[in-house]
Biotite code that builds the C-alpha atoms (Angstrom):
import biotite.structure as struc

atoms = struc.array([
    struc.Atom([-39.367, 31.766, -21.483], chain_id="A", res_id=1, res_name="MET", atom_name="CA", element="C"),
    struc.Atom([-36.052, 31.151, -19.844], chain_id="A", res_id=2, res_name="LYS", atom_name="CA", element="C"),
    struc.Atom([-35.480, 27.870, -18.228], chain_id="A", res_id=3, res_name="MET", atom_name="CA", element="C"),
    struc.Atom([-34.213, 28.122, -14.546], chain_id="A", res_id=4, res_name="PRO", atom_name="CA", element="C"),
    struc.Atom([-30.756, 26.209, -15.479], chain_id="A", res_id=5, res_name="HIS", atom_name="CA", element="C"),
    struc.Atom([-30.505, 26.883, -19.251], chain_id="A", res_id=6, res_name="ASP", atom_name="CA", element="C"),
    struc.Atom([-26.815, 26.245, -19.808], chain_id="A", res_id=7, res_name="LEU", atom_name="CA", element="C"),
    struc.Atom([-26.760, 27.532, -23.335], chain_id="A", res_id=8, res_name="SER", atom_name="CA", element="C"),
    struc.Atom([-26.045, 31.006, -22.037], chain_id="A", res_id=9, res_name="ARG", atom_name="CA", element="C"),
    struc.Atom([-22.903, 31.494, -20.189], chain_id="A", res_id=10, res_name="ARG", atom_name="CA", element="C"),
    struc.Atom([-23.837, 33.054, -16.777], chain_id="A", res_id=11, res_name="SER", atom_name="CA", element="C"),
    struc.Atom([-21.914, 33.500, -13.326], chain_id="A", res_id=12, res_name="PRO", atom_name="CA", element="C"),
    struc.Atom([-24.260, 30.612, -11.923], chain_id="A", res_id=13, res_name="ASP", atom_name="CA", element="C"),
    struc.Atom([-23.408, 27.947, -14.677], chain_id="A", res_id=14, res_name="ALA", atom_name="CA", element="C"),
    struc.Atom([-20.786, 26.002, -12.862], chain_id="A", res_id=15, res_name="PRO", atom_name="CA", element="C"),
    struc.Atom([-23.224, 25.668, -9.905], chain_id="A", res_id=16, res_name="ALA", atom_name="CA", element="C"),
    struc.Atom([-25.947, 24.587, -12.323], chain_id="A", res_id=17, res_name="ALA", atom_name="CA", element="C"),
    struc.Atom([-23.498, 22.005, -13.877], chain_id="A", res_id=18, res_name="LEU", atom_name="CA", element="C"),
    struc.Atom([-22.764, 20.698, -10.384], chain_id="A", res_id=19, res_name="ALA", atom_name="CA", element="C"),
    struc.Atom([-26.442, 20.368, -9.484], chain_id="A", res_id=20, res_name="ARG", atom_name="CA", element="C"),
    struc.Atom([-27.201, 18.571, -12.798], chain_id="A", res_id=21, res_name="ALA", atom_name="CA", element="C"),
    struc.Atom([-24.253, 16.188, -12.328], chain_id="A", res_id=22, res_name="ALA", atom_name="CA", element="C"),
    struc.Atom([-25.315, 15.442, -8.698], chain_id="A", res_id=23, res_name="ALA", atom_name="CA", element="C"),
    struc.Atom([-29.023, 14.713, -10.158], chain_id="A", res_id=24, res_name="ALA", atom_name="CA", element="C"),
    struc.Atom([-27.734, 12.466, -12.646], chain_id="A", res_id=25, res_name="ILE", atom_name="CA", element="C"),
    struc.Atom([-25.470, 10.321, -10.123], chain_id="A", res_id=26, res_name="ALA", atom_name="CA", element="C"),
    struc.Atom([-28.574, 10.068, -7.936], chain_id="A", res_id=27, res_name="MET", atom_name="CA", element="C"),
    struc.Atom([-30.430, 8.731, -10.923], chain_id="A", res_id=28, res_name="LEU", atom_name="CA", element="C"),
    struc.Atom([-27.915, 6.223, -11.727], chain_id="A", res_id=29, res_name="ALA", atom_name="CA", element="C"),
    struc.Atom([-28.288, 4.318, -8.451], chain_id="A", res_id=30, res_name="GLY", atom_name="CA", element="C"),
    struc.Atom([-25.658, 2.077, -7.043], chain_id="A", res_id=31, res_name="SER", atom_name="CA", element="C"),
    struc.Atom([-22.430, 1.729, -8.952], chain_id="A", res_id=32, res_name="PRO", atom_name="CA", element="C"),
    struc.Atom([-21.689, -1.372, -10.983], chain_id="A", res_id=33, res_name="ALA", atom_name="CA", element="C"),
    struc.Atom([-18.424, -3.141, -9.900], chain_id="A", res_id=34, res_name="TYR", atom_name="CA", element="C"),
    struc.Atom([-16.207, -4.787, -12.532], chain_id="A", res_id=35, res_name="ALA", atom_name="CA", element="C"),
    struc.Atom([-16.066, -8.753, -11.967], chain_id="A", res_id=36, res_name="LEU", atom_name="CA", element="C"),
    struc.Atom([-13.100, -10.378, -13.618], chain_id="A", res_id=37, res_name="ASP", atom_name="CA", element="C"),
    struc.Atom([-13.344, -14.269, -14.143], chain_id="A", res_id=38, res_name="CYS", atom_name="CA", element="C"),
    struc.Atom([-10.657, -16.478, -15.414], chain_id="A", res_id=39, res_name="THR", atom_name="CA", element="C"),
    struc.Atom([-10.681, -20.521, -16.115], chain_id="A", res_id=40, res_name="VAL", atom_name="CA", element="C"),
    struc.Atom([-7.483, -22.470, -15.820], chain_id="A", res_id=41, res_name="SER", atom_name="CA", element="C"),
    struc.Atom([-7.051, -26.181, -16.642], chain_id="A", res_id=42, res_name="THR", atom_name="CA", element="C"),
    struc.Atom([-5.071, -29.088, -15.621], chain_id="A", res_id=43, res_name="SER", atom_name="CA", element="C"),
    struc.Atom([-4.839, -31.585, -18.426], chain_id="A", res_id=44, res_name="GLY", atom_name="CA", element="C"),
    struc.Atom([-6.200, -35.036, -18.413], chain_id="A", res_id=45, res_name="VAL", atom_name="CA", element="C"),
    struc.Atom([-3.184, -37.104, -18.625], chain_id="A", res_id=46, res_name="ALA", atom_name="CA", element="C"),
    struc.Atom([-4.102, -40.880, -19.251], chain_id="A", res_id=47, res_name="PHE", atom_name="CA", element="C"),
    struc.Atom([-0.239, -42.079, -18.817], chain_id="A", res_id=48, res_name="GLY", atom_name="CA", element="C"),
    struc.Atom([0.834, -45.313, -20.929], chain_id="A", res_id=49, res_name="ALA", atom_name="CA", element="C"),
    struc.Atom([-2.228, -46.913, -22.732], chain_id="A", res_id=50, res_name="TYR", atom_name="CA", element="C"),
    struc.Atom([-2.281, -50.556, -22.875], chain_id="A", res_id=51, res_name="ASP", atom_name="CA", element="C"),
    struc.Atom([-4.608, -52.019, -25.774], chain_id="A", res_id=52, res_name="GLY", atom_name="CA", element="C"),
    struc.Atom([-4.417, -55.333, -24.536], chain_id="A", res_id=53, res_name="ALA", atom_name="CA", element="C"),
    struc.Atom([-6.426, -54.438, -21.150], chain_id="A", res_id=54, res_name="LEU", atom_name="CA", element="C"),
    struc.Atom([-10.088, -55.268, -21.062], chain_id="A", res_id=55, res_name="THR", atom_name="CA", element="C"),
    struc.Atom([-10.916, -52.099, -19.004], chain_id="A", res_id=56, res_name="ALA", atom_name="CA", element="C"),
    struc.Atom([-10.875, -48.601, -20.037], chain_id="A", res_id=57, res_name="PRO", atom_name="CA", element="C"),
    struc.Atom([-8.158, -46.198, -18.996], chain_id="A", res_id=58, res_name="THR", atom_name="CA", element="C"),
    struc.Atom([-9.469, -43.363, -17.270], chain_id="A", res_id=59, res_name="ASP", atom_name="CA", element="C"),
    struc.Atom([-8.039, -40.176, -15.913], chain_id="A", res_id=60, res_name="SER", atom_name="CA", element="C"),
    struc.Atom([-9.026, -36.924, -14.176], chain_id="A", res_id=61, res_name="ILE", atom_name="CA", element="C"),
    struc.Atom([-8.287, -33.243, -14.795], chain_id="A", res_id=62, res_name="GLY", atom_name="CA", element="C"),
    struc.Atom([-9.515, -29.834, -13.593], chain_id="A", res_id=63, res_name="ASN", atom_name="CA", element="C"),
    struc.Atom([-11.207, -26.652, -14.902], chain_id="A", res_id=64, res_name="ALA", atom_name="CA", element="C"),
    struc.Atom([-11.089, -24.087, -12.145], chain_id="A", res_id=65, res_name="THR", atom_name="CA", element="C"),
    struc.Atom([-12.971, -21.024, -12.418], chain_id="A", res_id=66, res_name="LEU", atom_name="CA", element="C"),
    struc.Atom([-11.577, -17.917, -10.447], chain_id="A", res_id=67, res_name="ARG", atom_name="CA", element="C"),
    struc.Atom([-13.408, -14.627, -10.010], chain_id="A", res_id=68, res_name="CYS", atom_name="CA", element="C"),
    struc.Atom([-12.513, -11.272, -8.487], chain_id="A", res_id=69, res_name="THR", atom_name="CA", element="C"),
    struc.Atom([-14.020, -7.747, -8.222], chain_id="A", res_id=70, res_name="HIS", atom_name="CA", element="C"),
    struc.Atom([-13.292, -4.468, -6.218], chain_id="A", res_id=71, res_name="VAL", atom_name="CA", element="C"),
    struc.Atom([-15.307, -2.666, -3.871], chain_id="A", res_id=72, res_name="GLY", atom_name="CA", element="C"),
    struc.Atom([-18.920, -3.112, -2.672], chain_id="A", res_id=73, res_name="GLY", atom_name="CA", element="C"),
    struc.Atom([-20.848, -6.154, -1.288], chain_id="A", res_id=74, res_name="ALA", atom_name="CA", element="C"),
    struc.Atom([-20.341, -9.583, -2.688], chain_id="A", res_id=75, res_name="ALA", atom_name="CA", element="C"),
    struc.Atom([-21.759, -10.382, -6.080], chain_id="A", res_id=76, res_name="VAL", atom_name="CA", element="C"),
    struc.Atom([-23.416, -13.638, -7.490], chain_id="A", res_id=77, res_name="LYS", atom_name="CA", element="C"),
    struc.Atom([-22.391, -14.506, -10.933], chain_id="A", res_id=78, res_name="THR", atom_name="CA", element="C"),
    struc.Atom([-23.685, -17.212, -13.145], chain_id="A", res_id=79, res_name="SER", atom_name="CA", element="C"),
    struc.Atom([-21.230, -19.014, -15.451], chain_id="A", res_id=80, res_name="TYR", atom_name="CA", element="C"),
    struc.Atom([-21.015, -21.748, -17.948], chain_id="A", res_id=81, res_name="THR", atom_name="CA", element="C"),
    struc.Atom([-17.842, -23.774, -19.067], chain_id="A", res_id=82, res_name="ILE", atom_name="CA", element="C"),
    struc.Atom([-17.857, -25.344, -22.448], chain_id="A", res_id=83, res_name="ALA", atom_name="CA", element="C"),
    struc.Atom([-15.286, -27.629, -24.050], chain_id="A", res_id=84, res_name="LEU", atom_name="CA", element="C"),
    struc.Atom([-14.518, -28.031, -27.872], chain_id="A", res_id=85, res_name="SER", atom_name="CA", element="C"),
    struc.Atom([-14.446, -31.063, -29.806], chain_id="A", res_id=86, res_name="THR", atom_name="CA", element="C"),
    struc.Atom([-10.712, -30.866, -30.559], chain_id="A", res_id=87, res_name="GLY", atom_name="CA", element="C"),
    struc.Atom([-9.180, -32.166, -33.670], chain_id="A", res_id=88, res_name="ALA", atom_name="CA", element="C"),
    struc.Atom([-11.840, -34.810, -34.280], chain_id="A", res_id=89, res_name="SER", atom_name="CA", element="C"),
    struc.Atom([-14.448, -32.191, -34.907], chain_id="A", res_id=90, res_name="GLY", atom_name="CA", element="C"),
    struc.Atom([-16.951, -34.357, -33.080], chain_id="A", res_id=91, res_name="THR", atom_name="CA", element="C"),
    struc.Atom([-18.132, -34.953, -29.299], chain_id="A", res_id=92, res_name="PHE", atom_name="CA", element="C"),
    struc.Atom([-19.331, -38.343, -30.202], chain_id="A", res_id=93, res_name="ALA", atom_name="CA", element="C"),
    struc.Atom([-15.845, -39.645, -30.131], chain_id="A", res_id=94, res_name="GLN", atom_name="CA", element="C"),
    struc.Atom([-12.862, -37.298, -29.658], chain_id="A", res_id=95, res_name="ARG", atom_name="CA", element="C"),
    struc.Atom([-9.440, -38.619, -30.897], chain_id="A", res_id=96, res_name="GLN", atom_name="CA", element="C"),
    struc.Atom([-5.986, -38.468, -29.503], chain_id="A", res_id=97, res_name="LEU", atom_name="CA", element="C"),
    struc.Atom([-3.386, -38.049, -32.313], chain_id="A", res_id=98, res_name="ARG", atom_name="CA", element="C"),
    struc.Atom([0.257, -38.962, -32.776], chain_id="A", res_id=99, res_name="SER", atom_name="CA", element="C"),
    struc.Atom([1.091, -38.573, -36.254], chain_id="A", res_id=100, res_name="GLY", atom_name="CA", element="C"),
    struc.Atom([-1.359, -40.401, -38.384], chain_id="A", res_id=101, res_name="ALA", atom_name="CA", element="C"),
    struc.Atom([-2.291, -42.784, -35.681], chain_id="A", res_id=102, res_name="SER", atom_name="CA", element="C"),
    struc.Atom([-5.470, -42.050, -33.425], chain_id="A", res_id=103, res_name="ALA", atom_name="CA", element="C"),
    struc.Atom([-6.909, -43.292, -30.191], chain_id="A", res_id=104, res_name="LEU", atom_name="CA", element="C"),
    struc.Atom([-10.621, -42.561, -29.535], chain_id="A", res_id=105, res_name="SER", atom_name="CA", element="C"),
    struc.Atom([-11.283, -40.941, -26.241], chain_id="A", res_id=106, res_name="TYR", atom_name="CA", element="C"),
    struc.Atom([-13.855, -38.609, -24.352], chain_id="A", res_id=107, res_name="ASN", atom_name="CA", element="C"),
    struc.Atom([-14.312, -36.046, -21.718], chain_id="A", res_id=108, res_name="LEU", atom_name="CA", element="C"),
    struc.Atom([-17.273, -36.208, -19.181], chain_id="A", res_id=109, res_name="PHE", atom_name="CA", element="C"),
    struc.Atom([-18.761, -33.903, -16.593], chain_id="A", res_id=110, res_name="THR", atom_name="CA", element="C"),
    struc.Atom([-19.753, -36.731, -14.298], chain_id="A", res_id=111, res_name="ASP", atom_name="CA", element="C"),
    struc.Atom([-17.609, -39.461, -12.600], chain_id="A", res_id=112, res_name="ALA", atom_name="CA", element="C"),
    struc.Atom([-19.759, -42.114, -14.035], chain_id="A", res_id=113, res_name="GLY", atom_name="CA", element="C"),
    struc.Atom([-18.660, -40.935, -17.581], chain_id="A", res_id=114, res_name="ARG", atom_name="CA", element="C"),
    struc.Atom([-22.188, -40.728, -18.944], chain_id="A", res_id=115, res_name="THR", atom_name="CA", element="C"),
    struc.Atom([-22.430, -36.910, -19.865], chain_id="A", res_id=116, res_name="ARG", atom_name="CA", element="C"),
    struc.Atom([-19.776, -35.761, -22.667], chain_id="A", res_id=117, res_name="ILE", atom_name="CA", element="C"),
    struc.Atom([-18.515, -32.563, -21.757], chain_id="A", res_id=118, res_name="TRP", atom_name="CA", element="C"),
    struc.Atom([-18.998, -30.212, -24.865], chain_id="A", res_id=119, res_name="GLY", atom_name="CA", element="C"),
    struc.Atom([-20.947, -26.901, -25.670], chain_id="A", res_id=120, res_name="ASP", atom_name="CA", element="C"),
    struc.Atom([-24.551, -28.145, -25.411], chain_id="A", res_id=121, res_name="GLY", atom_name="CA", element="C"),
    struc.Atom([-24.600, -29.227, -29.002], chain_id="A", res_id=122, res_name="SER", atom_name="CA", element="C"),
    struc.Atom([-24.505, -32.844, -30.546], chain_id="A", res_id=123, res_name="GLY", atom_name="CA", element="C"),
    struc.Atom([-25.768, -34.554, -27.433], chain_id="A", res_id=124, res_name="GLY", atom_name="CA", element="C"),
    struc.Atom([-22.923, -32.832, -25.116], chain_id="A", res_id=125, res_name="SER", atom_name="CA", element="C"),
    struc.Atom([-23.574, -31.003, -21.948], chain_id="A", res_id=126, res_name="ALA", atom_name="CA", element="C"),
    struc.Atom([-21.818, -28.010, -20.567], chain_id="A", res_id=127, res_name="PHE", atom_name="CA", element="C"),
    struc.Atom([-20.915, -27.280, -16.865], chain_id="A", res_id=128, res_name="VAL", atom_name="CA", element="C"),
    struc.Atom([-23.055, -24.310, -15.354], chain_id="A", res_id=129, res_name="ALA", atom_name="CA", element="C"),
    struc.Atom([-23.337, -22.845, -11.860], chain_id="A", res_id=130, res_name="GLY", atom_name="CA", element="C"),
    struc.Atom([-23.188, -20.001, -9.839], chain_id="A", res_id=131, res_name="THR", atom_name="CA", element="C"),
    struc.Atom([-20.298, -18.338, -7.598], chain_id="A", res_id=132, res_name="LEU", atom_name="CA", element="C"),
    struc.Atom([-20.588, -15.823, -4.702], chain_id="A", res_id=133, res_name="LEU", atom_name="CA", element="C"),
    struc.Atom([-17.808, -13.437, -5.420], chain_id="A", res_id=134, res_name="VAL", atom_name="CA", element="C"),
    struc.Atom([-16.477, -11.778, -2.273], chain_id="A", res_id=135, res_name="ASN", atom_name="CA", element="C"),
    struc.Atom([-14.644, -8.355, -2.736], chain_id="A", res_id=136, res_name="PRO", atom_name="CA", element="C"),
    struc.Atom([-11.003, -8.367, -2.754], chain_id="A", res_id=137, res_name="GLY", atom_name="CA", element="C"),
    struc.Atom([-10.799, -11.906, -1.264], chain_id="A", res_id=138, res_name="ASN", atom_name="CA", element="C"),
    struc.Atom([-9.312, -14.049, -4.069], chain_id="A", res_id=139, res_name="PHE", atom_name="CA", element="C"),
    struc.Atom([-8.882, -17.419, -2.122], chain_id="A", res_id=140, res_name="ALA", atom_name="CA", element="C"),
    struc.Atom([-12.711, -17.870, -1.551], chain_id="A", res_id=141, res_name="PHE", atom_name="CA", element="C"),
    struc.Atom([-13.690, -16.858, -5.213], chain_id="A", res_id=142, res_name="ASN", atom_name="CA", element="C"),
    struc.Atom([-12.962, -20.067, -6.902], chain_id="A", res_id=143, res_name="GLU", atom_name="CA", element="C"),
    struc.Atom([-14.703, -23.348, -7.759], chain_id="A", res_id=144, res_name="VAL", atom_name="CA", element="C"),
    struc.Atom([-13.117, -26.434, -9.508], chain_id="A", res_id=145, res_name="ALA", atom_name="CA", element="C"),
    struc.Atom([-15.047, -28.864, -11.827], chain_id="A", res_id=146, res_name="HIS", atom_name="CA", element="C"),
    struc.Atom([-13.650, -32.254, -12.562], chain_id="A", res_id=147, res_name="ALA", atom_name="CA", element="C"),
    struc.Atom([-13.027, -33.192, -16.046], chain_id="A", res_id=148, res_name="ILE", atom_name="CA", element="C"),
    struc.Atom([-13.272, -37.025, -16.295], chain_id="A", res_id=149, res_name="TYR", atom_name="CA", element="C"),
    struc.Atom([-11.559, -38.566, -19.142], chain_id="A", res_id=150, res_name="GLY", atom_name="CA", element="C"),
    struc.Atom([-11.636, -42.117, -20.623], chain_id="A", res_id=151, res_name="ARG", atom_name="CA", element="C"),
    struc.Atom([-10.035, -44.026, -23.464], chain_id="A", res_id=152, res_name="ILE", atom_name="CA", element="C"),
    struc.Atom([-11.975, -47.101, -24.410], chain_id="A", res_id=153, res_name="PRO", atom_name="CA", element="C"),
    struc.Atom([-10.341, -50.394, -24.041], chain_id="A", res_id=154, res_name="ALA", atom_name="CA", element="C"),
    struc.Atom([-8.899, -52.694, -26.663], chain_id="A", res_id=155, res_name="GLN", atom_name="CA", element="C"),
    struc.Atom([-7.851, -50.228, -29.186], chain_id="A", res_id=156, res_name="GLN", atom_name="CA", element="C"),
    struc.Atom([-5.050, -50.852, -31.515], chain_id="A", res_id=157, res_name="SER", atom_name="CA", element="C"),
    struc.Atom([-2.448, -48.187, -31.274], chain_id="A", res_id=158, res_name="ALA", atom_name="CA", element="C"),
    struc.Atom([1.140, -47.349, -32.525], chain_id="A", res_id=159, res_name="ASP", atom_name="CA", element="C"),
    struc.Atom([3.604, -46.343, -29.783], chain_id="A", res_id=160, res_name="SER", atom_name="CA", element="C"),
    struc.Atom([4.057, -42.682, -29.738], chain_id="A", res_id=161, res_name="GLY", atom_name="CA", element="C"),
    struc.Atom([2.836, -39.462, -27.747], chain_id="A", res_id=162, res_name="VAL", atom_name="CA", element="C"),
    struc.Atom([-0.646, -38.961, -28.273], chain_id="A", res_id=163, res_name="TYR", atom_name="CA", element="C"),
    struc.Atom([-2.371, -35.642, -27.740], chain_id="A", res_id=164, res_name="ALA", atom_name="CA", element="C"),
    struc.Atom([-5.316, -33.375, -28.503], chain_id="A", res_id=165, res_name="ASP", atom_name="CA", element="C"),
    struc.Atom([-6.088, -29.722, -27.952], chain_id="A", res_id=166, res_name="GLN", atom_name="CA", element="C"),
    struc.Atom([-9.436, -28.465, -26.478], chain_id="A", res_id=167, res_name="ILE", atom_name="CA", element="C"),
    struc.Atom([-10.485, -25.050, -26.319], chain_id="A", res_id=168, res_name="LEU", atom_name="CA", element="C"),
    struc.Atom([-12.192, -24.145, -23.105], chain_id="A", res_id=169, res_name="VAL", atom_name="CA", element="C"),
    struc.Atom([-14.769, -21.419, -23.155], chain_id="A", res_id=170, res_name="THR", atom_name="CA", element="C"),
    struc.Atom([-16.097, -19.496, -20.081], chain_id="A", res_id=171, res_name="LEU", atom_name="CA", element="C"),
    struc.Atom([-19.097, -17.371, -20.221], chain_id="A", res_id=172, res_name="THR", atom_name="CA", element="C"),
    struc.Atom([-20.221, -15.173, -17.265], chain_id="A", res_id=173, res_name="PHE", atom_name="CA", element="C"),
])
């Protein structure tokens, strides 16, 4: 029994049959998928000069800015998370700024009250999650900034020097 569009044999109507098959597959595929591209950039949390004699903590704020774009079609809503690593200390409980062998304890938070440590969701930490409506081709409206709240606890003994830590930012969308 011969199938109506048996392409295993060469026949004069084979190209037409291939075109009909391709059109049928395209209709089954539904609406096309659009590539979504997202990046995160940060402005560091710069504490400035630390004075260990002060009784109040030293606070500062940085930003993690999510920016997404896609081409074609209608607006797309995407969910995302932004996680921060422990840095050189290896723990979310108390990160450390280092200058050579000297260290200052500090931490990064998701909220202005500095009650939720910004991490990856493990070890009692939290991460930032949200949704963003991404308009096609309109880069200016497709971003959201999240404040990174930093704090160095008061009255730590510290040698003079330039203190720093390196935090890995992970974006999932």
